[in-house]
N, C-alpha and C positions, 0 to 999 in steps of 0.2 A: 606970456606963460606958454611954454612949449607942452606938447602932448607926447606921452609915451604909450605904447601899446604892448601887449604881451609879445607880439611878433618882433617888435623893435628891441625889447629887452632881451629876448632869446637870441636875436642876431648879435647883440653886443656881447653876450656871454660866450657865444660860440666863436665869433671872430670880429674884432673891432673894425677891421678893414671892411668887412662885409657890411657892418652897420653904417660905416661912413658912406660907402657907395650907394647903399639902399635908402638910408633915412636922412642923411645929410645932403648928399648930392642928388638924391632922388633919381638914380639911374635905373632904367628898365630895359631889358633886352627887346630889341625891335622884333627879332625872330623868336618869339616866345614858344617854348616847347608845347606841342599839342596836348600832352597829357594834363596840363594845367586846366584845360577847359572842362574836363569831365566833372571834377569835384565842384568847380564854381557853378557850372550850369545846373548840376543836380541840386545844389543848395538853393539856388534861385527858384527852381521848380518846387522844392519842398516848402519854401516859404509861401508860395502861391497856393499850394495844396492845403496847408493848414489855415490859410486865410479864407479861401473861397470854396475848397472842396470841389472845384470844377476841373475835371481832367483836361478838357480842351484848352482852357486858359493856361494850365501848367505846361502842356506840350508846346503851346505858343511861346511861352517864356524860354523854353529850351531852344526852339527854332530861332527866336530873336537873338539869343546869346551867341549862337554859332554863326549866324549871318553877320552880326556886328564884328566878330573876330576873324572872319574869313579873309576879307580883302586886305586887312592890315598885316596879318601875320603869315599868310600862306601865298607862295608864288609858284612853286614847281609842282609837277604832277604827283610826285611821291608824297609831298606834304598835303596835297589836296585829298589824296586817298586816305591818309591818316586822319585828316580833319573829318572826312565823311564817316570813317569807322568810329571815331570818337562821338560824333553826333548820333549815329544809330545806336551805339552802345548806351549812351546816356538816356535816350528816349525809351529803349527797352528796359533798362534798369528801373526807370521811374514807373513804368507800367507794372512791372513785377512787384515793386515796392507797395503801390497802393492796393494791389490784390492781397499782399501779405498782411497788411495792416488796415483792414477795412473798418474795424471797430477799435478805437483807442480807449484805454482805461482812464485817460486824463482829460481835463478841460484846458484848452489852449487859452492862456491869458494874453500872450503877445508873441510876435515873431520878429526876428531881426531887430531886437531891442538894443538901441544904442545907449551907452552910459558914459559919463565923464565924472570922475571923482578926484578929490585931492589925494596926493600921496602923503601919508601920515607917518611921522616918527613914532614908532611903537612905544618908545620910552617916555616921550614928553607930550605926545599928542599934537605937536606942532606940524603945520602944513609945510610942504616943500615950497620954496619961493621960486622954483624954476620949472617944475613939471607937474602936470596932472596925469592921471591914468585913464586911458580911453579904451573902449572895446565894444563888440557887438555880440550879444547872446543870440544863438540860433533860435531858441524858443524858451519861453517861460510857461510852465504848466502848473496845474493844481490837481493833485490826486489824493483822495481821502483827507481833504482839508490841509494838505501839506504842499508847499511850493517846491518845485524842482526845476533846475536848468536842464534843458535837453540839448545835447551836443551831437550834431550829425557828423559822422566821419565816413569817408569813402576810403577803401584800402584794397590792396591786392592780395591780402592774406588775412584770414581770421584764425590764427593759430593760438595755442595755449599761451605762448610767450606774449603774443599781442594782447590777449585778455589780461594777463598779469601786469603788463606795462600800463594799462589804463589806471591802475591804482596809484601810479606815480605821475599822472598827468597834472603838471603844475598849472596849466592854462585854466582848467576848470576850477582849481582851488582859487586862483586869482579872480576869476569871474564871480565865484560865490562870495568872496570877501567884498568885492567892489559892489556887487548888486545889492547885497544886504544893506550897505551904507546908502546906496543910491535910492532904493525904494523904501528903506526902513522896514524891511520884513525879514523873517527868518527863512533862509533857504535850507531845505533838508539835505540836499545833495544834488548829484547829477545823474541823468539818465543818458547813458551812452547808446546812441542809435547808429549802429555800424552797418554799412552797406558794402558788400564785396563788389569790386569793379570787374565782374565777370558774369557771363551768362551760361547756363547749362545747355548742352547740345545733345543730340542723340548719338549713340555710340557709332563708331566707324564700321562700315560694312567692308569686310575683307574680300580679297579676290576669290577666296574659296567659298564665298557665300555665307560665311558665318560672321557674327558680330564680334568685334574686338572685346576681349576681357581684360584689357590693360587697366590696372588699378589707378593710374594717374589721369584717366579720362575725366573731363569736366562734364559729368552727366548726373542724372538723378534716377532713382528707382522708377519713377513714373515714365520718364523718357525712354529708359531701357526697355520697359514692358511694351511701350508703344512701338519701338523698333522691332521687337520680336513679332508682334502682331502684323505690322506692315510688311515684313519680309517673309511671313508665313513660316516661321520657325517654331520649334518645339520648346516650350518654356522649361521642360524638364532638363534640357541640355544646358541650361544656364542657372539652374537652381542654386548651386553653390555661390556663383558670382553674384546673383541677386541678393542672397543672404549677406554677402560681404558688403554690398552697396548699402543695404538696409542698416547694417551695424556701423558703417563708417560714412554716414550721411555728411556731405559737405555743407557747411553753413554759408548761406548767401546773405543772410540777415542775422544780426545779433544785437541783443539789448541787455544792458546790465545797469542796475541801480546801485550807485556807490555813495557812501557818506564818508566824510573826512573828520577826524578829531580836531578839536579846537587848537591843539598844539601845532597841527599842520598849518592851520590858518595863520597862527601867530608867526610861524617860521617864514611864511611867505611875506607877511608884512615887514619883517626885519630884512628879508632879502631884497624886496622892492625898494626899501629906503636906502640900503647900501648901493643898489644898482644905480639909482638916480644920482647919488653922490659921485659914483665912478664915471657915469656918463658926462656929468657936468665937468668933472676934472679933465676928462679926455677932450672935451670941447675947448676948454680954456687953454690947454697946452697943445692942442692939435696933435694928440698922440693916439693914433689908431693903428695898433699892431696887428700883423697878420697871425692867424693861427693855421699854419700849414697842415696840421693834422686833420683839419676839416675841409680841405679842398676837394677831396674825393671820398664819398661814403655811399649813401643810397643815391648815387648819381654824382654829377660834377657841379660844383658851385657855379652859380650863374655869372659870377665875376672872375672866374678862373682865367679867362683869356686876357683880362686887363692885368691881373697880377703877374702873369708870366711874360707879358709883352715888354719889349725894350722901349717902344714908342706907345705908351699907354694912351695918350690923347688920340692918336690915330685910331686905335681900337675902339675907344669910346665914341668917336665921331662916326665911325662906320657901322657899328653894331648896337649902339645904345641910344636911347632918347631920354629926355628929362620928363619924368612922370608928374602929373598934377599933384600938388600937395594934398588936396582933399581926398584924392584916391589913395594916396599912401597912408593917410590916417586910418582908413577903414580896412586896410589889408589884414587878412587873417590867415592862419595856417590850418589846413584841413587834411 
């Protein structure tokens, strides 16, 4: 019996060739982009935080993660600098996070909860003969007697569009449906726990001795006031700008409780059943088509160099390695 995850089904929907390279051939870039490390390390630290509530242990987990990934993926000076920046950013983000959420309203039931459930035909209730569905829940909590999934997300922007898009997050719908069957409990919904991958800084001091009032600065009202005091400036000279900062506070942390109607859950069940049939057909016919519309979007597909190469095997041998199957099973998108 094979195992599908939300990541693998999404890959298949977006590009069958990507699914083939990632989940059939298990190819992984040797030179993995550094930005992958921030989200992964932060998730590991959060799991430790909600398990032990011991800050030194959480920081130790971050250190261990970056040390484990340094020698394998980084060889030149530029990448070493980026690796160090990512490490420092992750550590400081985590420290800010635990200050922001010192008292939580929920009881933590479990963290990094793994599940495996059958894929069910919604019309006949028969199980798939080829695939199970596997995943990992960031956190299961109980608040006011109700169970909630907590999904940690790191992002570069917490915009209104980003918040609206959370209502369309099929991954959490899939996890709610699967976990209800796995634990035989009612899941009320999902708590999106969003962390901006950015740290506020004090405003720039200009050559004329004044503080920059640029509105695109990554600062806070508190840091701006500190800068005024440190540079012995008059607060009255910045009153309008301070008011603007107060009215347009940048969100570094965001939480939202979302529930989904039963019709949405049913739609996912039907979609998953169809997906596993399509994946099985692709395997039997060895038909993995490219979707060239997805080669470039929020970055470049990790298999782009293979697809455009005349000698594909040469690119694979020089730039990719075969990942362990157990690791591929627990891959998640954050």
